[in-house]
N, C-alpha and C positions, 0 to 999 in steps of 0.2 A: 504493500500500500504506500509507504513513504516514497519508494522509488518511482512509482507511477505519479504521485503528486509532485515530486521533484521535477520529473520530465514535463509535467503539465506547467509548472512554474516557469521553466526555461522557455517553453513555447510561448507562454504569455509575454514574457519579456521581449522575445524576438518579434512578436507580432504587434504589440501595443507600445513598446518602449518602456524603459524602467521607471519613467515618471509616474506611471499608473501602478507600479508594482506594489506600492504601499497598500492600496485598497485590496488588490488580489491577495496580497500576503496575509492580511487579517482574515480573509475568507478561508484561505487554505489552513491557517493555524486553527481557526475555529472548527473547521470540519475535521482536522486531525484530532483535536481534543475530543470531539464527539465520537469518532470511530474508536479512539483509544479506550473510552469508557464503556463502550458497548460490550455486553456479555451475552452469550447464547441464552435464550429464554428457558430452554429445558434445564440448563444448569441452575438457573436462579430458582425455578420451581422446585427442583429436587433438593435444594439447599435447606436444611432444617431451620436455619436462622432467618429465612425469608418471612416477613410479616404475612399473615393470612390474607390481608386485604390486597397486598401486592400480588400474591400468588393467584388470587381470584381474578384480578384484572388481567394478568398475563395469560391466564387460561382463556379468558373471554376474548382477548386479542388474537390468540391462536385460532380460535374457532372462526372469528371474523376473517382472519387472513386466509384460512382454507376456503371459506365461502367465496371470497373475492375471486379466487382462481377457478374454483370448481363451478360456481354458479354465474359469475359475471364475466368469466373469461378474461380476467385481468392477469397481468404477468405472474407466472409461477416461478419465483426466484428467491434469493436470500433476503430480500427486503422485509422488514418487520418480523424477522426471526430472532432478533437480538434486542436488548434493552439497555439504555444509558440514562443515568440520573445525573443531570448537570447541576442540580442544586439551585436552579433559578426558574422563574415563572415562564419564560419564553426561550425558544431556541434561537431566534434572531429578531431583529427589529428592522422594519422597513421604513424608508423615508420616501414620501410621495410629494411632488411639488407641482405647482401650476401658477401661471401668471395671475395677477390680481383680478383681471376681468375676463377670464376664460375658464371653461370647464374641461379643457383638454389637459390631461396630465403630461408633464414633460417626460420625455423618454431618454433613457441612458442605454448605451449599447455595450455589450460585453462579448468576448470571444465565446464560442460554443453555443450559448443560449440565445444570442442575438440581442435585439433591443427590447427593453422592458420599461414599464411605466413606474418603476420604483428602483431604489438602491437598498440592498440589504446589508446589515451589520451584525456581527456576533456580540458586540458590546453596546449597551444602551447609551453609554457616554459617547462613543464614536458616532452613533446615530444622531444624538442631540447636537453634537458638534457640527456635523454635516448639515443638519436642519437649520442651525443658527446661521451658518454661512449663507444658505439659500434665502433665509428670511432677510438677512442684511442686504440682499440683492433685490428685495421687493417681492419675493415669491410668497405665495400662499403655501404653507407646508403642513403636512400631516405625518406624524410618527406613530406607528402602532406595532405591538408585539405580535410575533408569528410563532405558533406552537410547532410547526413542522414545515419542511420543504422537501422537494424531490430532487435528486441528482440525476433524474432522467435515465436511470439504469446504469450510470457510470460506476456507482458504488452501492453496496447493500444498505439501504436506509434503515436505521434502527427505530424501534419504538423509543420515545423520550418521555421523561417525567412531565414535561410541559403539557402533554395531552393524555397521558395514560389514565389520569383520574377523571376523565370525562365520563359522562353517562354512557351506557352501552350504545345507545343510538348515535350519539355524537362521535364516539370513538369509531364506530363503523363508518360513519360518513367521512371522517377524516382519512381513514385508511383507504377507502374506495377512491376518494378524491386524489390522493397523492399517487396511488398506483396507476390511475388514469393518465397522469402526466408521463409515466414511463411507457405507456402504450402508444399514445399519439401526442406529438408536440410539434407545433408549427412555428418555426423561427420567425421572430419579429411580429408576432400577433398574440399579445397577452390576452386580449379580450376573447379570442377564439379558444385558446387553451384553457382559460379559467372557466368559461361557460361550459365547455365540453365536460371538464372534470366535475363541475358542479351538477350537471345533468346526470352524470353517471352516479354520483354520490346520492342524489335524491332518489332515483329509481332503485339503486342498490340497497339503500337503507329501508325502503318500503318492502322490498323482497326479503330482506333479512328479518324484519319484524314479522312478516307473514309466515315465515317458516319456524318461528320460535313458538314452542308449546306454552311457555310461560314468559311472555315478554317482560322485560325489566320495567320497573315503575319509574315514571318521570314526573317532573313538576307539572306536566300537562300532557294530554294525549297527543299522539303524532299529528292528528288533525288540527288541534289547537296550535301546536308549535309551528306547523307550516302556514297556518292562517296568519299568525302573528308576523312571521317573516315576510310573507307575501304583502300583507298590509303595510308593514313598515317600509319595505322596498318601494311600494307605490307612493308612500308619503315622501320619501326622499326623491323619487323620480319627479313628482310634481314640484318639489322645491327646486330641483335642478332645471326644470322647464321654466319656472318663474325667473330664475337667475339668468338663464340663457336669453330670455326675452329682454331682460333688463340690459344685458351687456350689448345688445344690438341697438339699444335706444340712443338717440342723439343727445346725450347728456354730458355735462362736465364731469370730470373725475370726482369732484367733491359731491355732486348730486348723486352720482352713481354709488358712491360709498354709503351715503345716507340711505338710499333705497335698498341697498344690499343689506344693511343692518336691519331695516324694517322687515324684509322678507325672512331673514333668519329668526327674528323675534316671533313673527307670525307662525312659522312652522314649529318653533319651540312650544308655543301655546297649543298648537294642534296635537303635538306629541303628548302633552299632558292629558288631553282628552282621551287619547288611546290608552294611556296608563290607567285611567279610571275604569275604562271598559274592561281592561285586562286585570282588574282587581289588584292594582298596585304592582304588577310585574315590572321589574326594573332592568331587564336584560339589555335594553338599548340606551340606558341613561348616559353611557360614556359618549354617545354620539352628540349629545348636547352639553358637553362639559369641556370646552365651550361649544358654541354653535358650530355645526359642520360648515367648513369653508369649501372652496373650489377643489383643493387637493383631496379632501375627505370624500366629497361627492364623486369625484372622478375615480377614486379607488373603488368605491362601491359599484359604480357602473361597469368597471372593468370585469368584475366577477359575474355580473348578472345580465349584461346587455343581451347576450345571445342565448341565455338559458331556455326561454320558450322555444326558440328555433330548434335546439338540440333535443328537447323533450318531444317536440312534434316529429322530428326525424326518427326518433326511437319508436314513436307510435306508428309512423308510416312504415317502419321496418317490422311491424307486428311483434314488437318487443324482443326480437331476435338479436342478441348481442353481436354475433358475427356479421350480420347484415348491416346493423347500425354502424359498427366500426368501419366496415368497408366503405359505406356511403360517406362517413365522416372524413376518411382519408382522401376520398375523391374530391370533396369540397376543399379540403386543406391544400390540395395540389394546385388549385386554381390561383390565378393572379389575385392580388388583394382586392381589387375592385370587383371582380366577378365573384369572389368568395363572399363579399359583403352582400351583393345582390341576392345570392342564393340563400343566405341566412335571413335576409329581409323577407324573402318570399315564404320561407318556412315560418317565420314569426307571424306573418299575416294569416297563415293557415292554422295557427295554434288555437286550440279551443280554450274556453273558460279564461278570458283575459283577467288580469289581476284586478282591474277596476271593479269587477263584480263582487269582490270580497273586501273592498276597502272600507265601505261605510261602517261606522261604529255599530249601527243597529244590527248589521249582519254578523259582525264579530261577536256582539253580545248574545245573539241567538245561538251561535255555535257554542259559546261558553256555557250557556244554560243547558243545551242539549247533551253536553259531555260531562255534566256534574255526576 
């Protein structure tokens, strides 16, 4: 492993110049630390000193991992067959930036993975330092913790303490999502990659729950959880549309800043209404501490923009994973413009648009029906 990484480092230096080596160096050091701490799951389970709670979570993860390959046809390899405890809440921290009056995230390009709408760091201090630099340049910046990432099959990704304590459903979703990146990854198209993986995780989690004889208990039913997420995404999408319209208006920068503040305050108030309907559920509070800005909204859009398209594509594939993956690869091979047109067409055909479940009255009805 170190030899392979050393060769990787030399290649980076040759291709990008050693002026960028500091950033790549922290990434490689961080990944080396992760891999050095990883231990085979079977050994940890068999160790008599392993806490019962950890043993249970690892066994659950093993079952989810097997389901991913056997039922979802995701890669069957060494990923998520080991476990690493890094002693911190997140594996990495991502920094997203955008100009003051645009909802388009800035992109940064890297060797191997191509251009991304974020820059990741293994140290929160490094992430904040980079964010401060961007802020000083007038950028709108968003920093968030990331529980997992995929090396796209280059290395055996381990389970990490940052997400192992998730509920059974959320753990399944994360594993399905990250393995999806190993299966299909289109260079320079973050929105495509994240939406594809999100669509796989959603359908995979549903099938995982369907095959459980005694589904794990959650703070809400899967129907409630998905309804909350769909409603909240729609709330942010409407906020994004309001800001997009504002940024096209013939206003001075001072007036635009004022109207931007008013829009942010308006949607913060609307979120409070949702919380009341959700009986005080606070899972999205961090989005409004402070109000979401351009970078924050751009980050959310990256993950969900094309999710309806991919879910429709799976439906049109009769739920057959092999067919779905083949069609996804065909779309991915198209030029970016044509790829977007195909995804737009799929989105237009998608059934049950999110707006149908946004109204608080609808949310309230589902809450009552699932008591």
